[in-house]
N, C-alpha and C positions, 0 to 999 in steps of 0.2 A: 505494500499500499504505500503511496507517494505521499509527500509531507502536506501537499495540498489537501488531498482527502482528509487526512488525519485532523488537520486543522477545522475543515468543515464539519466534521463528525463531532469534535469539541464543542464548536459554535452551536450546532444542533443540540448537543447534549444540555450547554450551559442555558441556552434558552428555554429548554423544557425545564429545565431545574428552577430557573428563577419565575417561571410562570406559574409552577407548582408552589413555589414558597410564597408567592404574592397572593395567591388564591386562598391558601390555607391561613395565611397570616389575617387577611382581612374577614374570614369565615370565623376563625376560632379564638382570635385576640380580643379580649374586650377589657381586662383589667391591667392597666399600666401601672398600677402602684407596687408591684413587687418585680424585681430583677428576674426570676425565674417565673416558669409557666405554672398555673394552678393544675390542680389533677384534672378538672373539667377541660381547660384547654389543652392539655396535654394530650388526653384521650381523643379530642377533637382534631388535634393536629395529626395524630396516629392514623386515625380513620381517614381524615382527608387526603393525606399523603399517600396511604395505601390504595384508596379508592382511584386516585389519579395514576399511581403506579400500574397497577392491575388493568385500567383501560388503556393506558400506553402500550403495554405489553400485547393487548388483544388487537388494538388497532395495528400495531407493527406486524404481528402474525398475519392479520388480513393482508396487509400491504405485500408481505412476501408472496404469499399465495396468489395474490390478483397480479403481482406485477409483470410475471412472464406472459400472460395473458393480455395485457395491456400492451407490452412491447410489441406482441406479434400483431396485433389489431393496428398499431401505429406504422409496423413495417409493411402490413397490407395495404393500407392507406396510402403511403409513400410510393409504393410498388404500382398501384392503380393509377395515382397521379403522374407518375413519370411514364407509365404508358399512355394516358389521355393525352400528355404533353407532347410525347413522341408523335401521336397520330395527328395533332394538331399541326405541329411543324411539318410534318411530311404532307399533309393536305395544303398548308399554305404554301408549300414549296412547288407542289403540283399546279396550284392555281396561280402562282406567279410566274411559272415557266412557260404557261401559255400552251395551247392546243398543239402546236407543231412540234414542239419539244416533247410533249407528253407522248405524241403519236410516233415520233421518231424513236423514243426509248423504249417501246413497248413492241415486241416482237410481232410480225405480221400475223401468225397463227393465233395468238392470245388476243388481239384486237376485236372488239365487238363490230360486226358488220355496220351497225346502226351508227357508231362513231367514226366510220372512215369516210373521208369527202365523197360527194357526188360527182363523178367525172363524166357522167353521161354516156357510159359505155366507151370513152377513149382511154387507151393504155397510157397511164400518165408518164411512166418511163421513157417512152417514145415520143411523147408530145413535147416535152421538155428539150429534146435533142435538136 
């Protein structure tokens, strides 16, 4: 694991920890007359932190299970967009090339008879010479 990834993981952990501390402090702390927590406050903090930690573990477990499916779906979407873009580029290239270039690039046996120019029965190869 590289250094940047380790820093990201540490930052994510600290954000979750700080958020949990803030939530439990606001929910459980009511008496500021003593340096130490009262028994009720201590019990509340234990319950609050336990709930948040368990929910975070469940969420991460679900994330780990769903991530491969999400990545596969994203890859499929990227591939389909790439295919659509390639088809659009091909269509645009064919349209900008004009009918002469398209007909010249297509072998005679693959051309549709309806797309060939009407020569009125005159052989084009001999008419041009």
